PALUMBA-707875 format. One record per residue (C-alpha): x, y, z. Coordinates in steps of 0.1 Angstrom, whole numbers, plus 5000, padded with zeros to 4 digits. Example, Ala and Ser with C-alpha at 12.3 -4.5 7.8 and 13.67 -1.06 7.14 Angstrom:
+------+------+------+
|   px |   py |   pz |
+------+------+------+
| 5123 | 4955 | 5078 |
| 5137 | 4989 | 5071 |
+------+------+------+
This chain:
+------+------+------+
|   px |   py |   pz |
+------+------+------+
| 7714 | 3444 | 0535 |
| 7702 | 3475 | 0517 |
| 7730 | 3494 | 0500 |
| 7731 | 3532 | 0494 |
| 7722 | 3541 | 0459 |
| 7752 | 3555 | 0440 |
| 7752 | 3593 | 0435 |
| 7759 | 3608 | 0401 |
| 7797 | 3607 | 0399 |
| 7806 | 3643 | 0396 |
| 7779 | 3657 | 0419 |
| 7786 | 3631 | 0446 |
| 7823 | 3640 | 0446 |
| 7817 | 3677 | 0449 |
| 7789 | 3674 | 0475 |
| 7808 | 3651 | 0498 |
| 7838 | 3671 | 0513 |
| 7851 | 3639 | 0529 |
| 7855 | 3622 | 0495 |
| 7869 | 3654 | 0481 |
| 7896 | 3655 | 0507 |
| 7905 | 3618 | 0501 |
| 7908 | 3626 | 0464 |
| 7932 | 3655 | 0471 |
| 7953 | 3634 | 0495 |
| 7957 | 3607 | 0469 |
| 7973 | 3632 | 0446 |
| 7944 | 3636 | 0422 |
| 7938 | 3671 | 0408 |
| 7908 | 3691 | 0420 |
| 7880 | 3697 | 0395 |
| 7892 | 3722 | 0370 |
| 7875 | 3756 | 0365 |
| 7868 | 3763 | 0401 |
| 7889 | 3778 | 0429 |
| 7889 | 3761 | 0463 |
| 7867 | 3788 | 0478 |
| 7842 | 3785 | 0449 |
| 7841 | 3748 | 0453 |
| 7835 | 3752 | 0491 |
| 7807 | 3777 | 0484 |
| 7791 | 3753 | 0459 |
| 7792 | 3725 | 0484 |
| 7774 | 3747 | 0509 |
| 7748 | 3755 | 0484 |
| 7742 | 3719 | 0472 |
| 7746 | 3698 | 0503 |
| 7715 | 3680 | 0516 |
| 7697 | 3696 | 0545 |
| 7707 | 3683 | 0579 |
| 7684 | 3677 | 0609 |
| 7672 | 3709 | 0623 |
| 7675 | 3729 | 0590 |
| 7648 | 3742 | 0569 |
| 7630 | 3728 | 0540 |
| 7650 | 3710 | 0513 |
| 7659 | 3677 | 0528 |
| 7664 | 3659 | 0495 |
| 7647 | 3628 | 0483 |
| 7638 | 3598 | 0503 |
| 7637 | 3563 | 0487 |
| 7610 | 3540 | 0499 |
| 7625 | 3510 | 0516 |
| 7616 | 3483 | 0540 |
| 7636 | 3480 | 0572 |
| 7629 | 3454 | 0598 |
| 7592 | 3452 | 0588 |
| 7587 | 3490 | 0588 |
| 7580 | 3506 | 0555 |
| 7593 | 3541 | 0551 |
| 7582 | 3553 | 0517 |
| 7582 | 3589 | 0507 |
| 7586 | 3598 | 0471 |
| 7615 | 3621 | 0462 |
| 7601 | 3654 | 0449 |
| 7622 | 3680 | 0431 |
| 7611 | 3707 | 0408 |
| 7609 | 3694 | 0372 |
| 7608 | 3658 | 0382 |
| 7579 | 3635 | 0389 |
| 7572 | 3629 | 0426 |
| 7579 | 3592 | 0423 |
| 7615 | 3595 | 0410 |
| 7640 | 3586 | 0437 |
| 7665 | 3613 | 0449 |
| 7699 | 3609 | 0464 |
| 7703 | 3592 | 0497 |
| 7710 | 3619 | 0523 |
| 7747 | 3620 | 0534 |
| 7740 | 3610 | 0570 |
| 7720 | 3580 | 0560 |
| 7745 | 3569 | 0533 |
| 7773 | 3572 | 0559 |
| 7753 | 3552 | 0584 |
| 7749 | 3525 | 0558 |
| 7786 | 3525 | 0550 |
| 7794 | 3521 | 0587 |
| 7770 | 3492 | 0590 |
| 7785 | 3476 | 0559 |
| 7821 | 3479 | 0573 |
| 7810 | 3465 | 0606 |
| 7793 | 3436 | 0589 |
| 7825 | 3429 | 0569 |
| 7846 | 3429 | 0600 |
| 7821 | 3406 | 0618 |
| 7819 | 3381 | 0590 |
| 7857 | 3381 | 0585 |
| 7864 | 3376 | 0621 |
| 7837 | 3350 | 0624 |
| 7851 | 3330 | 0595 |
| 7885 | 3329 | 0612 |
| 7871 | 3317 | 0645 |
| 7849 | 3291 | 0627 |
| 7879 | 3279 | 0607 |
| 7900 | 3275 | 0639 |
| 7871 | 3256 | 0656 |
| 7865 | 3232 | 0627 |
| 7902 | 3226 | 0620 |
| 7909 | 3219 | 0656 |
| 7879 | 3196 | 0661 |
| 7887 | 3176 | 0630 |
| 7925 | 3176 | 0635 |
| 7929 | 3190 | 0600 |
| 7959 | 3211 | 0611 |
| 7982 | 3213 | 0641 |
| 7965 | 3226 | 0673 |
| 7987 | 3256 | 0674 |
| 7976 | 3266 | 0638 |
| 7939 | 3261 | 0647 |
| 7943 | 3281 | 0679 |
| 7961 | 3309 | 0660 |
| 7932 | 3312 | 0635 |
| 7907 | 3314 | 0663 |
| 7929 | 3339 | 0682 |
| 7932 | 3362 | 0653 |
| 7895 | 3360 | 0646 |
| 7887 | 3367 | 0683 |
| 7910 | 3397 | 0684 |
| 7895 | 3411 | 0652 |
| 7860 | 3407 | 0666 |
| 7869 | 3420 | 0700 |
| 7885 | 3453 | 0688 |
| 7853 | 3472 | 0681 |
| 7837 | 3460 | 0713 |
| 7867 | 3468 | 0735 |
| 7873 | 3501 | 0717 |
| 7837 | 3513 | 0724 |
| 7841 | 3503 | 0761 |
| 7873 | 3522 | 0764 |
| 7858 | 3553 | 0748 |
| 7829 | 3551 | 0773 |
| 7853 | 3549 | 0802 |
| 7874 | 3578 | 0789 |
| 7843 | 3599 | 0786 |
| 7832 | 3591 | 0822 |
| 7803 | 3571 | 0809 |
| 7795 | 3538 | 0825 |
| 7774 | 3517 | 0801 |
| 7763 | 3481 | 0802 |
| 7782 | 3470 | 0770 |
| 7813 | 3470 | 0791 |
| 7801 | 3436 | 0804 |
| 7805 | 3420 | 0770 |
| 7839 | 3436 | 0765 |
| 7850 | 3423 | 0799 |
| 7837 | 3388 | 0790 |
| 7856 | 3388 | 0757 |
| 7888 | 3400 | 0773 |
| 7884 | 3373 | 0801 |
| 7879 | 3345 | 0776 |
| 7910 | 3356 | 0756 |
| 7930 | 3358 | 0788 |
| 7919 | 3323 | 0797 |
| 7930 | 3313 | 0761 |
| 7895 | 3302 | 0752 |
| 7897 | 3319 | 0718 |
| 7867 | 3301 | 0703 |
| 7844 | 3312 | 0731 |
| 7858 | 3347 | 0730 |
| 7853 | 3349 | 0692 |
| 7818 | 3334 | 0694 |
| 7807 | 3358 | 0721 |
| 7821 | 3388 | 0701 |
| 7807 | 3375 | 0668 |
| 7771 | 3371 | 0681 |
| 7773 | 3403 | 0700 |
| 7783 | 3423 | 0669 |
| 7758 | 3404 | 0647 |
| 7730 | 3410 | 0672 |
| 7739 | 3446 | 0674 |
| 7737 | 3449 | 0636 |
| 7703 | 3432 | 0634 |
| 7690 | 3453 | 0662 |
| 7702 | 3485 | 0645 |
| 7687 | 3476 | 0612 |
| 7654 | 3466 | 0627 |
| 7651 | 3496 | 0651 |
| 7660 | 3520 | 0623 |
| 7627 | 3511 | 0606 |
| 7609 | 3533 | 0631 |
| 7635 | 3561 | 0629 |
| 7635 | 3560 | 0590 |
| 7597 | 3562 | 0590 |
| 7600 | 3594 | 0611 |
| 7628 | 3609 | 0591 |
| 7610 | 3602 | 0558 |
| 7583 | 3626 | 0570 |
| 7608 | 3655 | 0574 |
| 7626 | 3651 | 0541 |
| 7596 | 3655 | 0518 |
| 7600 | 3690 | 0507 |
| 7617 | 3694 | 0473 |
| 7651 | 3711 | 0471 |
| 7642 | 3731 | 0440 |
| 7613 | 3755 | 0431 |
| 7600 | 3773 | 0400 |
| 7598 | 3809 | 0409 |
| 7576 | 3830 | 0386 |
| 7592 | 3864 | 0379 |
| 7573 | 3897 | 0373 |
| 7576 | 3892 | 0336 |
| 7562 | 3857 | 0338 |
| 7594 | 3838 | 0333 |
| 7600 | 3807 | 0354 |
| 7634 | 3806 | 0372 |
| 7645 | 3774 | 0390 |
| 7659 | 3783 | 0424 |
| 7668 | 3765 | 0456 |
| 7638 | 3760 | 0478 |
| 7657 | 3776 | 0507 |
| 7659 | 3809 | 0487 |
| 7621 | 3814 | 0486 |
| 7607 | 3842 | 0507 |
| 7571 | 3852 | 0517 |
| 7555 | 3869 | 0488 |
| 7573 | 3850 | 0461 |
| 7551 | 3833 | 0434 |
| 7559 | 3798 | 0425 |
| 7546 | 3773 | 0400 |
| 7540 | 3736 | 0409 |
| 7533 | 3712 | 0381 |
| 7515 | 3679 | 0383 |
| 7536 | 3652 | 0399 |
| 7558 | 3677 | 0417 |
| 7561 | 3685 | 0454 |
| 7552 | 3718 | 0470 |
| 7584 | 3735 | 0482 |
| 7568 | 3760 | 0506 |
| 7536 | 3768 | 0524 |
| 7514 | 3792 | 0504 |
| 7480 | 3802 | 0490 |
| 7468 | 3791 | 0456 |
| 7465 | 3822 | 0433 |
| 7457 | 3804 | 0400 |
| 7448 | 3769 | 0390 |
| 7430 | 3739 | 0404 |
| 7443 | 3705 | 0414 |
| 7442 | 3676 | 0438 |
| 7470 | 3673 | 0463 |
| 7482 | 3643 | 0484 |
| 7485 | 3657 | 0520 |
| 7492 | 3624 | 0537 |
| 7527 | 3635 | 0547 |
| 7513 | 3664 | 0567 |
| 7478 | 3654 | 0578 |
| 7480 | 3616 | 0577 |
| 7448 | 3616 | 0555 |
| 7452 | 3592 | 0526 |
| 7425 | 3608 | 0503 |
| 7437 | 3636 | 0481 |
| 7424 | 3671 | 0488 |
| 7409 | 3694 | 0462 |
| 7427 | 3728 | 0460 |
| 7417 | 3759 | 0441 |
| 7422 | 3796 | 0442 |
| 7424 | 3809 | 0478 |
| 7431 | 3775 | 0494 |
| 7463 | 3770 | 0514 |
| 7489 | 3743 | 0505 |
| 7518 | 3730 | 0525 |
| 7554 | 3722 | 0519 |
| 7560 | 3685 | 0515 |
| 7526 | 3677 | 0499 |
| 7525 | 3664 | 0463 |
| 7505 | 3680 | 0434 |
| 7487 | 3652 | 0416 |
| 7467 | 3666 | 0387 |
| 7467 | 3703 | 0376 |
| 7493 | 3731 | 0376 |
| 7491 | 3756 | 0404 |
| 7505 | 3791 | 0409 |
| 7511 | 3796 | 0446 |
| 7520 | 3827 | 0466 |
| 7545 | 3818 | 0493 |
| 7535 | 3824 | 0529 |
| 7562 | 3805 | 0548 |
| 7594 | 3790 | 0536 |
| 7622 | 3769 | 0550 |
| 7621 | 3761 | 0587 |
| 7590 | 3783 | 0591 |
| 7568 | 3760 | 0571 |
| 7544 | 3736 | 0587 |
| 7567 | 3707 | 0576 |
| 7597 | 3725 | 0592 |
| 7579 | 3729 | 0625 |
| 7568 | 3692 | 0623 |
| 7604 | 3682 | 0618 |
| 7615 | 3702 | 0649 |
| 7588 | 3686 | 0670 |
| 7595 | 3651 | 0658 |
| 7633 | 3654 | 0664 |
| 7626 | 3669 | 0699 |
| 7602 | 3641 | 0708 |
| 7626 | 3614 | 0696 |
| 7653 | 3629 | 0718 |
| 7631 | 3631 | 0749 |
| 7631 | 3603 | 0775 |
| 7600 | 3590 | 0792 |
| 7601 | 3584 | 0830 |
| 7606 | 3547 | 0827 |
| 7638 | 3552 | 0807 |
| 7651 | 3576 | 0833 |
| 7644 | 3551 | 0861 |
| 7664 | 3525 | 0842 |
| 7693 | 3549 | 0838 |
| 7693 | 3557 | 0875 |
| 7701 | 3521 | 0883 |
| 7729 | 3516 | 0858 |
| 7755 | 3530 | 0882 |
| 7750 | 3502 | 0907 |
| 7740 | 3474 | 0883 |
| 7775 | 3470 | 0868 |
| 7794 | 3466 | 0901 |
| 7767 | 3442 | 0913 |
| 7770 | 3419 | 0883 |
| 7808 | 3419 | 0885 |
| 7805 | 3409 | 0921 |
| 7782 | 3380 | 0913 |
| 7804 | 3369 | 0884 |
| 7835 | 3369 | 0907 |
| 7816 | 3350 | 0934 |
| 7808 | 3323 | 0908 |
| 7844 | 3322 | 0898 |
| 7856 | 3321 | 0934 |
| 7834 | 3292 | 0944 |
| 7834 | 3271 | 0912 |
| 7869 | 3279 | 0899 |
| 7854 | 3275 | 0864 |
| 7863 | 3302 | 0839 |
| 7835 | 3292 | 0815 |
| 7809 | 3300 | 0842 |
| 7825 | 3334 | 0849 |
| 7825 | 3344 | 0812 |
| 7789 | 3331 | 0807 |
| 7777 | 3351 | 0837 |
| 7792 | 3383 | 0824 |
| 7777 | 3378 | 0790 |
| 7742 | 3368 | 0800 |
| 7741 | 3396 | 0826 |
| 7744 | 3424 | 0800 |
| 7708 | 3437 | 0801 |
| 7705 | 3450 | 0766 |
| 7669 | 3439 | 0764 |
| 7661 | 3460 | 0795 |
| 7679 | 3491 | 0781 |
| 7661 | 3488 | 0747 |
| 7627 | 3480 | 0763 |
| 7614 | 3516 | 0765 |
| 7633 | 3535 | 0738 |
| 7624 | 3511 | 0710 |
| 7587 | 3512 | 0720 |
| 7586 | 3550 | 0722 |
| 7603 | 3555 | 0688 |
| 7580 | 3530 | 0672 |
| 7549 | 3547 | 0688 |
| 7561 | 3582 | 0678 |
| 7567 | 3569 | 0643 |
| 7532 | 3555 | 0641 |
| 7517 | 3588 | 0654 |
| 7537 | 3609 | 0630 |
| 7525 | 3587 | 0601 |
| 7489 | 3595 | 0610 |
| 7495 | 3633 | 0614 |
| 7497 | 3631 | 0652 |
| 7526 | 3651 | 0665 |
| 7537 | 3643 | 0701 |
| 7562 | 3668 | 0715 |
| 7576 | 3646 | 0743 |
| 7576 | 3609 | 0749 |
| 7563 | 3614 | 0784 |
| 7531 | 3630 | 0770 |
| 7524 | 3596 | 0753 |
| 7524 | 3580 | 0787 |
| 7500 | 3606 | 0801 |
| 7474 | 3597 | 0775 |
| 7470 | 3562 | 0789 |
| 7459 | 3576 | 0823 |
| 7432 | 3601 | 0813 |
| 7399 | 3601 | 0831 |
| 7383 | 3633 | 0816 |
| 7383 | 3650 | 0782 |
| 7372 | 3686 | 0778 |
| 7363 | 3695 | 0743 |
| 7360 | 3730 | 0728 |
| 7330 | 3731 | 0706 |
| 7334 | 3753 | 0676 |
| 7359 | 3739 | 0651 |
| 7365 | 3709 | 0673 |
| 7333 | 3689 | 0679 |
| 7317 | 3709 | 0651 |
| 7331 | 3715 | 0616 |
| 7338 | 3752 | 0623 |
| 7326 | 3759 | 0588 |
| 7300 | 3784 | 0600 |
| 7275 | 3799 | 0576 |
| 7252 | 3829 | 0581 |
| 7216 | 3818 | 0578 |
| 7198 | 3847 | 0595 |
| 7202 | 3885 | 0596 |
| 7182 | 3906 | 0620 |
| 7188 | 3943 | 0612 |
| 7178 | 3970 | 0638 |
| 7148 | 3991 | 0629 |
| 7159 | 4018 | 0604 |
| 7191 | 4001 | 0595 |
| 7198 | 3989 | 0560 |
| 7207 | 3952 | 0559 |
| 7234 | 3959 | 0533 |
| 7251 | 3985 | 0555 |
| 7249 | 3961 | 0585 |
| 7267 | 3934 | 0564 |
| 7292 | 3959 | 0549 |
| 7304 | 3973 | 0582 |
| 7305 | 3939 | 0599 |
| 7325 | 3923 | 0571 |
| 7351 | 3951 | 0572 |
| 7362 | 3944 | 0607 |
| 7356 | 3906 | 0604 |
| 7380 | 3905 | 0575 |
| 7409 | 3912 | 0600 |
| 7399 | 3882 | 0622 |
| 7406 | 3845 | 0617 |
| 7376 | 3833 | 0639 |
| 7352 | 3810 | 0621 |
| 7323 | 3834 | 0628 |
| 7342 | 3863 | 0612 |
| 7350 | 3842 | 0582 |
| 7313 | 3833 | 0578 |
| 7304 | 3870 | 0578 |
| 7331 | 3878 | 0552 |
| 7319 | 3850 | 0530 |
| 7283 | 3861 | 0529 |
| 7294 | 3897 | 0523 |
| 7316 | 3886 | 0493 |
| 7286 | 3867 | 0479 |
| 7265 | 3899 | 0482 |
| 7293 | 3921 | 0467 |
| 7295 | 3941 | 0499 |
| 7331 | 3933 | 0510 |
| 7349 | 3964 | 0498 |
| 7351 | 3985 | 0530 |
| 7384 | 3989 | 0547 |
| 7388 | 3987 | 0585 |
| 7416 | 4004 | 0606 |
| 7426 | 4002 | 0643 |
| 7412 | 3967 | 0644 |
| 7414 | 3949 | 0678 |
| 7405 | 3913 | 0684 |
| 7392 | 3906 | 0719 |
| 7398 | 3869 | 0727 |
| 7366 | 3851 | 0732 |
| 7344 | 3881 | 0727 |
| 7348 | 3896 | 0692 |
| 7365 | 3922 | 0672 |
| 7364 | 3961 | 0671 |
| 7377 | 3986 | 0646 |
| 7369 | 4018 | 0626 |
| 7352 | 4018 | 0592 |
| 7347 | 4050 | 0573 |
| 7356 | 4069 | 0605 |
| 7329 | 4051 | 0626 |
| 7335 | 4027 | 0655 |
| 7323 | 3992 | 0648 |
| 7318 | 3963 | 0672 |
| 7312 | 3927 | 0661 |
| 7309 | 3898 | 0685 |
| 7291 | 3885 | 0715 |
| 7264 | 3904 | 0733 |
| 7287 | 3906 | 0763 |
| 7313 | 3927 | 0743 |
| 7287 | 3952 | 0731 |
| 7272 | 3956 | 0766 |
| 7307 | 3961 | 0781 |
| 7312 | 3990 | 0756 |
| 7279 | 4006 | 0767 |
| 7257 | 3993 | 0738 |
| 7222 | 3985 | 0747 |
| 7213 | 3952 | 0730 |
| 7176 | 3944 | 0727 |
| 7163 | 3910 | 0738 |
| 7149 | 3903 | 0703 |
| 7154 | 3867 | 0692 |
| 7165 | 3857 | 0657 |
| 7136 | 3841 | 0637 |
| 7139 | 3803 | 0643 |
| 7173 | 3809 | 0659 |
| 7170 | 3789 | 0691 |
| 7198 | 3766 | 0680 |
| 7218 | 3792 | 0661 |
| 7250 | 3808 | 0672 |
| 7246 | 3846 | 0674 |
| 7269 | 3876 | 0670 |
| 7258 | 3912 | 0672 |
| 7269 | 3944 | 0654 |
| 7271 | 3979 | 0668 |
| 7281 | 4011 | 0651 |
| 7290 | 4043 | 0670 |
| 7276 | 4029 | 0702 |
| 7242 | 4018 | 0687 |
| 7230 | 3983 | 0681 |
| 7226 | 3977 | 0643 |
| 7216 | 3941 | 0641 |
| 7225 | 3904 | 0647 |
| 7237 | 3874 | 0626 |
| 7225 | 3839 | 0631 |
| 7252 | 3813 | 0623 |
| 7247 | 3776 | 0618 |
| 7273 | 3749 | 0623 |
| 7272 | 3711 | 0620 |
| 7286 | 3684 | 0642 |
| 7319 | 3671 | 0627 |
| 7318 | 3638 | 0610 |
| 7332 | 3611 | 0633 |
| 7326 | 3631 | 0665 |
| 7300 | 3607 | 0678 |
| 7322 | 3577 | 0670 |
| 7351 | 3594 | 0688 |
| 7331 | 3601 | 0720 |
| 7318 | 3565 | 0721 |
| 7353 | 3551 | 0717 |
| 7366 | 3574 | 0745 |
| 7341 | 3558 | 0768 |
| 7351 | 3523 | 0758 |
| 7387 | 3532 | 0766 |
| 7378 | 3542 | 0802 |
| 7373 | 3580 | 0800 |
| 7348 | 3587 | 0828 |
| 7337 | 3622 | 0819 |
| 7334 | 3640 | 0786 |
| 7325 | 3677 | 0787 |
| 7320 | 3706 | 0763 |
| 7331 | 3741 | 0770 |
| 7323 | 3769 | 0746 |
| 7318 | 3806 | 0742 |
| 7286 | 3799 | 0722 |
| 7250 | 3802 | 0735 |
| 7236 | 3776 | 0759 |
| 7209 | 3764 | 0734 |
| 7235 | 3756 | 0708 |
| 7259 | 3740 | 0733 |
| 7232 | 3718 | 0748 |
| 7220 | 3707 | 0714 |
| 7256 | 3695 | 0705 |
| 7261 | 3679 | 0739 |
| 7229 | 3660 | 0737 |
| 7236 | 3648 | 0701 |
| 7270 | 3635 | 0711 |
| 7261 | 3621 | 0745 |
| 7285 | 3643 | 0765 |
| 7282 | 3644 | 0803 |
| 7280 | 3681 | 0809 |
| 7282 | 3714 | 0791 |
| 7297 | 3749 | 0800 |
| 7285 | 3776 | 0776 |
| 7291 | 3813 | 0772 |
| 7325 | 3810 | 0788 |
| 7356 | 3832 | 0781 |
| 7391 | 3818 | 0775 |
| 7400 | 3826 | 0812 |
| 7369 | 3807 | 0823 |
| 7379 | 3777 | 0802 |
| 7413 | 3778 | 0820 |
| 7395 | 3778 | 0853 |
| 7373 | 3748 | 0843 |
| 7405 | 3728 | 0834 |
| 7422 | 3738 | 0867 |
| 7392 | 3729 | 0888 |
| 7390 | 3695 | 0871 |
| 7426 | 3688 | 0879 |
| 7421 | 3700 | 0915 |
| 7394 | 3673 | 0919 |
| 7420 | 3647 | 0910 |
| 7409 | 3641 | 0874 |
| 7435 | 3635 | 0848 |
| 7423 | 3656 | 0819 |
| 7429 | 3662 | 0783 |
| 7418 | 3695 | 0767 |
| 7410 | 3694 | 0730 |
| 7407 | 3726 | 0710 |
| 7419 | 3746 | 0681 |
| 7448 | 3762 | 0701 |
| 7437 | 3798 | 0694 |
| 7412 | 3812 | 0720 |
| 7416 | 3781 | 0742 |
| 7454 | 3781 | 0744 |
| 7454 | 3788 | 0782 |
| 7431 | 3758 | 0788 |
| 7453 | 3736 | 0766 |
| 7483 | 3745 | 0786 |
| 7465 | 3738 | 0819 |
| 7454 | 3702 | 0811 |
| 7475 | 3671 | 0818 |
| 7475 | 3668 | 0780 |
| 7467 | 3696 | 0755 |
| 7456 | 3684 | 0721 |
| 7453 | 3710 | 0693 |
| 7431 | 3701 | 0663 |
| 7437 | 3711 | 0627 |
| 7473 | 3723 | 0634 |
| 7485 | 3722 | 0598 |
| 7494 | 3757 | 0588 |
| 7487 | 3771 | 0623 |
| 7518 | 3781 | 0643 |
| 7496 | 3789 | 0673 |
| 7480 | 3755 | 0673 |
| 7513 | 3737 | 0669 |
| 7529 | 3757 | 0697 |
| 7501 | 3757 | 0722 |
| 7496 | 3720 | 0730 |
| 7516 | 3689 | 0738 |
| 7500 | 3671 | 0710 |
| 7491 | 3686 | 0676 |
| 7467 | 3668 | 0652 |
| 7475 | 3679 | 0617 |
| 7440 | 3672 | 0604 |
| 7405 | 3675 | 0619 |
| 7397 | 3638 | 0623 |
| 7384 | 3634 | 0658 |
| 7390 | 3596 | 0657 |
| 7427 | 3604 | 0663 |
| 7419 | 3615 | 0698 |
| 7408 | 3581 | 0711 |
| 7435 | 3565 | 0689 |
| 7461 | 3585 | 0708 |
| 7449 | 3568 | 0740 |
| 7449 | 3534 | 0722 |
| 7485 | 3540 | 0711 |
| 7495 | 3550 | 0746 |
| 7479 | 3519 | 0761 |
| 7495 | 3497 | 0735 |
| 7530 | 3512 | 0740 |
| 7527 | 3508 | 0777 |
| 7517 | 3472 | 0772 |
| 7547 | 3466 | 0749 |
| 7571 | 3482 | 0773 |
| 7558 | 3459 | 0801 |
| 7562 | 3429 | 0779 |
| 7597 | 3440 | 0770 |
| 7607 | 3445 | 0806 |
| 7592 | 3412 | 0817 |
| 7612 | 3393 | 0790 |
| 7643 | 3412 | 0798 |
| 7642 | 3406 | 0835 |
| 7631 | 3369 | 0831 |
| 7659 | 3361 | 0807 |
| 7684 | 3378 | 0829 |
| 7674 | 3358 | 0860 |
| 7672 | 3325 | 0841 |
| 7705 | 3332 | 0824 |
| 7724 | 3340 | 0856 |
| 7710 | 3309 | 0873 |
| 7720 | 3287 | 0844 |
| 7754 | 3303 | 0841 |
| 7761 | 3299 | 0878 |
| 7750 | 3262 | 0877 |
| 7773 | 3255 | 0848 |
| 7745 | 3248 | 0823 |
| 7752 | 3277 | 0801 |
| 7784 | 3281 | 0780 |
| 7795 | 3316 | 0768 |
| 7782 | 3309 | 0733 |
| 7748 | 3299 | 0745 |
| 7748 | 3329 | 0768 |
| 7754 | 3353 | 0740 |
| 7726 | 3336 | 0720 |
| 7702 | 3340 | 0749 |
| 7713 | 3376 | 0753 |
| 7706 | 3383 | 0716 |
| 7673 | 3364 | 0717 |
| 7660 | 3388 | 0744 |
| 7672 | 3419 | 0725 |
| 7657 | 3408 | 0692 |
| 7624 | 3400 | 0709 |
| 7623 | 3435 | 0724 |
| 7630 | 3452 | 0690 |
| 7606 | 3431 | 0670 |
| 7579 | 3434 | 0697 |
| 7582 | 3472 | 0697 |
| 7582 | 3474 | 0659 |
| 7546 | 3461 | 0660 |
| 7535 | 3495 | 0672 |
| 7545 | 3511 | 0639 |
| 7515 | 3496 | 0620 |
| 7488 | 3505 | 0645 |
| 7459 | 3527 | 0632 |
| 7462 | 3518 | 0596 |
| 7424 | 3520 | 0592 |
| 7427 | 3558 | 0601 |
| 7450 | 3565 | 0571 |
+------+------+------+
């Protein structure tokens, strides 16, 4: 069994208040040179981040648990990313609890085995052998009975009470060997299940403890000062050296490097980063030094929001699990009645105890949660954030997928390839005024206009009173003049007469128009390309049973039809506003279709919320995208959309297998126990066999989709 790595002696004593209290109670002096309040303050500053807190979760040591690898390098300022950090306090305490439980289990089991062998071989007097078995049985029974008592005192009726009752009954009937064997295998099975199931949980938790606890803040005079990552604030400038982790979300202001973003996006290939590029907390700098201006720190980082979503999803319960919980209340009395009926008619205590043991439906209880945690772990590893376990079930029943076009099916990296100025308008003025208002918008078309203006050296104008009109464009004032940039519809609504002139060779180009002081000044033609993997994703969706694949976009009909034809989509809706996208989603649901809406989560947020399943693309660094959909894809790989359906189908298949095995073993076990063919020892082995099958069967889900990494 894996052991917690030892902490540095002094740091561990001061960071663990429980150990500190034990030291004081034993009469040892407190560390000299600090008052008690100062020591408490220091502990608050240095303790590892707990679930739900911001960045700074300490290091995570790669380890294998039950076939699941959870490997995330520890990253702290000034240390290489591969060096291991301290084991978080909660995990270390959990390991100590498991170790203590294992020691009790092995000790009690040895006493029971000693009594059994000594009694069978007549090595000692029967009373001595029985005493050894009795002591071992009591030692093993204590944790089981104590847990059952706590459940009853808390008004919780759980199924483990059946094992406790079986052990008590065997002890009462003075069958100490059977009582000890039942308790031993129950505890041993519980330990194995816990260690195996934790593989999925650790894989999830490793993703949320990646941000380093320290950062190098660059002061105004150029000095580097090491600070806690939680002390960073937007606007701070930090330095990230090769091999270190990025402690906060920010923008590169100096330097060039490659970063591993697998922890955020699930993409295994490193990403090139230079001046102006955004970087995320929890990613690892591989080659060059970077100076980064902090945009978001602590819980506000992309990693912080990912952590909150993962923890919320893990705590959620799918409908199948809620159904099982509903029947627990009557299951226990029913099993007790069956066991007492067996005892009444057979007068055999062994059958009674065996029936109680084999009837404990641990496999049924574990059937759904283990599969869901494994599936959520698999999704998180690939940069797919599922907010609720029930959303995973929805994905397996989809019949229609509605795609936004720009930035979803296409790369979203628009470029200006045509400029049509109005008669008498200077092209430079058209570009300068348009870029001024576009610079205050985050739409891909606006970014394209700003980019071409910067290349031409015409990006210096300042815009005020800027207003972004969702789905239409942007308006503002530049040099005291009113400027409109956007779709033809926006200009016409503001009273601007837009000529019917077409862009040269622009039949398949996206178009935005410019107006200044109520007069049309010109138009831009923008070109976009179909995203790599889009065709493969659409084809795979059809193979998985999706009946209708549609495109909805605010772009021109010519452009939308071209993309739809290239990808083989069933229908296209073009020149639609965000409200009209919402109506398209609602009408599809009204027809009985089960739909997923896939978009960027910005101007299609209402449609994402209206679908049975909303999937936001490229959510890394976007609060709006993460918050607007049930599923957030941290990168732009469209292949993850059909994989989500594959994962949903696989998890549903695993749950059904788990339930079938659980019900089958339960029925067979009760029949064998009632017929006298099953002793309590074999009953607990059969019980554990079912539980272990469920756990290992569910763990298979963790490794799905490795080709996407």
